[in-house]
C-alpha positions in Angstrom: 13.5 74.3 1.4 12.8 72.9 -2.0 11.5 75.0 -4.8 9.4 73.4 -7.6 9.7 75.1 -10.9 7.0 73.1 -12.8 4.4 70.4 -12.6 6.8 67.6 -13.7 9.3 68.4 -11.0 6.5 68.3 -8.4 5.4 64.9 -9.6 8.9 63.4 -9.4 9.3 64.8 -5.9 6.0 63.4 -4.8 6.7 59.9 -6.2 10.1 59.8 -4.4 8.2 60.0 -1.2 5.1 58.1 -2.0 6.6 55.0 -3.6 8.8 54.0 -0.7 5.8 54.4 1.6 3.7 52.1 -0.6 6.5 49.5 -0.6 6.8 49.7 3.2 3.0 49.2 3.5 3.1 46.1 1.2 6.0 44.6 3.2 4.2 45.2 6.5 1.1 43.4 5.1 3.2 40.4 4.0 4.7 40.0 7.5 1.3 40.3 9.1 -0.2 37.5 6.8 2.9 35.3 7.4 2.5 35.7 11.1 -1.1 34.6 11.0 -0.3 31.5 9.0 2.3 30.3 11.4 6.0 29.8 11.3 6.0 26.6 9.2 7.3 24.5 12.1 3.9 23.5 13.3 3.0 19.8 13.1 0.3 19.3 10.4 -1.9 17.1 12.6 -4.7 18.0 15.0 -4.3 17.1 18.7 -6.8 14.3 18.2 -4.9 12.8 15.3 -1.6 13.0 17.3 -3.2 11.2 20.2 -4.5 8.4 17.9 -1.0 8.0 16.3 0.7 7.8 19.7 -1.9 5.3 21.1 -2.3 3.2 17.9 1.4 3.3 16.8 0.3 2.5 13.3 2.6 2.1 10.3 1.0 3.4 7.2 1.6 1.8 3.8 4.3 -0.8 4.8 5.9 -2.6 1.9 8.0 -5.7 1.6 9.8 -6.8 -1.5 12.4 -9.5 -2.3 14.0 -11.2 -5.3 15.6 -14.6 -5.2 18.8 -15.5 -7.1 16.8 -17.2 -9.9 14.5 -14.2 -10.4 11.5 -15.1 -8.3 9.9 -12.0 -6.7 7.6 -11.5 -3.8 5.9 -8.3 -2.7 3.6 -7.7 0.3 1.8 -4.4 1.0 -0.8 -3.2 3.5 -2.8 -0.1 4.1 -1.6 0.0 7.7 -0.1 -2.3 10.4 -0.7 -1.9 14.1 1.7 -3.5 16.7 1.0 -7.1 17.6 1.8 -9.1 20.7 4.8 -8.0 22.7 8.0 -9.8 21.6 6.7 -10.4 18.0 7.4 -8.5 14.8 4.0 -9.3 13.3 1.3 -6.7 13.5 -2.4 -6.5 12.7 -2.8 -5.4 9.1 -5.5 -3.9 7.0 -6.0 -4.4 3.3 -3.3 -6.9 2.6 -2.0 -7.6 -0.9 0.6 -10.2 -1.8 2.1 -11.0 -5.2 4.4 -13.9 -6.2 6.1 -13.6 -9.7 8.8 -15.3 -11.7 10.6 -14.5 -15.0 8.5 -17.0 -16.9 5.4 -14.9 -16.4 3.8 -17.1 -13.8 2.1 -15.0 -11.1 -0.1 -15.4 -8.0 -2.0 -12.5 -6.5 -3.7 -12.6 -3.1 -5.9 -9.9 -1.5 -7.6 -9.8 1.9 -9.3 -7.2 4.0 -7.2 -8.1 7.1 -4.6 -10.4 8.6 -1.2 -10.0 10.1 2.1 -9.0 8.5 5.8 -8.8 9.4 7.3 -6.0 7.4 10.8 -7.2 8.1 10.6 -10.8 6.9 7.5 -10.4 4.6 5.7 -13.3 6.2 2.0 -12.8 6.4 -1.3 -14.4 7.2 -4.2 -13.1 5.1 -7.7 -13.8 6.4 -11.2 -12.5 6.7 -11.9 -13.9 3.2 -9.0 -14.1 0.8 -9.2 -14.0 -3.0 -6.4 -15.8 -5.0 -5.9 -15.1 -8.7 -3.3 -16.9 -10.8 -1.9 -16.1 -14.2 -3.0 -19.5 -15.5 -6.7 -18.8 -14.9 -7.5 -19.9 -11.3 -10.0 -17.8 -9.3 -10.2 -19.1 -5.8 -11.6 -18.1 -2.4 -10.6 -19.2 1.1 -11.0 -18.0 4.7 -7.2 -17.6 5.0 -3.8 -18.1 3.5 -0.4 -18.2 5.1 2.5 -16.7 3.2 6.1 -17.9 3.7 8.0 -15.1 1.9 11.4 -16.6 2.1 10.3 -19.9 0.6 7.7 -18.2 -1.7 5.1 -20.7 -0.5 1.4 -20.1 0.2 -0.8 -22.5 2.3 -4.5 -22.3 2.7 -6.3 -22.3 6.1 -9.2 -24.5 5.5 -11.3 -25.2 2.4 -10.6 -23.6 -0.9 -13.2 -23.3 -3.6 -13.5 -21.5 -7.0 -12.9 -22.0 -10.7 -9.9 -23.0 -12.8 -9.1 -24.2 -16.3 -10.6 -27.6 -15.6 -13.9 -26.3 -14.1 -15.3 -25.7 -10.7 -13.4 -27.2 -7.8 -13.3 -27.5 -4.0 -10.4 -28.8 -1.9 -9.6 -29.1 1.8 -6.2 -27.6 1.3 -4.2 -25.7 -1.3 -0.4 -25.3 -1.3 1.3 -23.0 -3.8 5.0 -23.5 -4.3 7.7 -22.9 -6.9 8.8 -25.8 -9.1 11.1 -25.4 -12.1 10.7 -21.7 -12.3 6.9 -21.7 -12.1 4.2 -21.6 -9.4 2.4 -24.9 -9.0 -1.0 -25.2 -7.2 -1.3 -28.4 -5.3 -4.9 -29.3 -4.2 -5.3 -32.0 -1.4 -7.5 -33.2 1.3 -10.6 -34.2 -0.5 -10.6 -32.6 -3.9 -13.9 -32.3 -5.8 -13.8 -31.2 -9.4 -16.8 -30.5 -11.7 -15.2 -30.8 -15.1 -16.3 -28.1 -17.6 -15.3 -28.9 -21.2 -15.7 -25.3 -22.2 -13.5 -24.1 -19.5 -10.9 -26.7 -20.4 -10.9 -25.4 -24.0 -10.6 -21.8 -22.8 -14.1 -20.8 -24.1 
């Protein structure tokens, strides 16, 4: 039986028993909290979200990028792509963005709320109202554009209208292609131009 000669000795003896008990209580609490929060192996989706992913089979944020030997670059992105018809790689896409660039600084940007997209080849059809913006000042709208990523060529579906350095214009068809290291916009099929001297002078 232990004999305590003074107050200090009694405190030391008490702490030798009390501190391990406190540590044990803290550890027990940690284990209980960890058990309530789960093991960490749970899937971070609700059952409803999992069902939607299985049914829809969506790809979130697909991205295609390629560079040619002479420095031309094409990128295509979408918010999501859902499977298309059986036997095809193209899927239904939302929020499509496509960019064509080359080392000279020439650039074409296209954006559309929807369309279809092949993340393997980069080919895409942008529709539901497409906006085209070029580095040399063209601001055009069309119902749709087809993008051939391998050839870095864009072709409109139907009428194109908007503004450019010469003024306001409308055309039955627009083809964008690379020529001599730059992107050329070729308007055909009934081109109507309202010449604006101020626009031509860059004012």
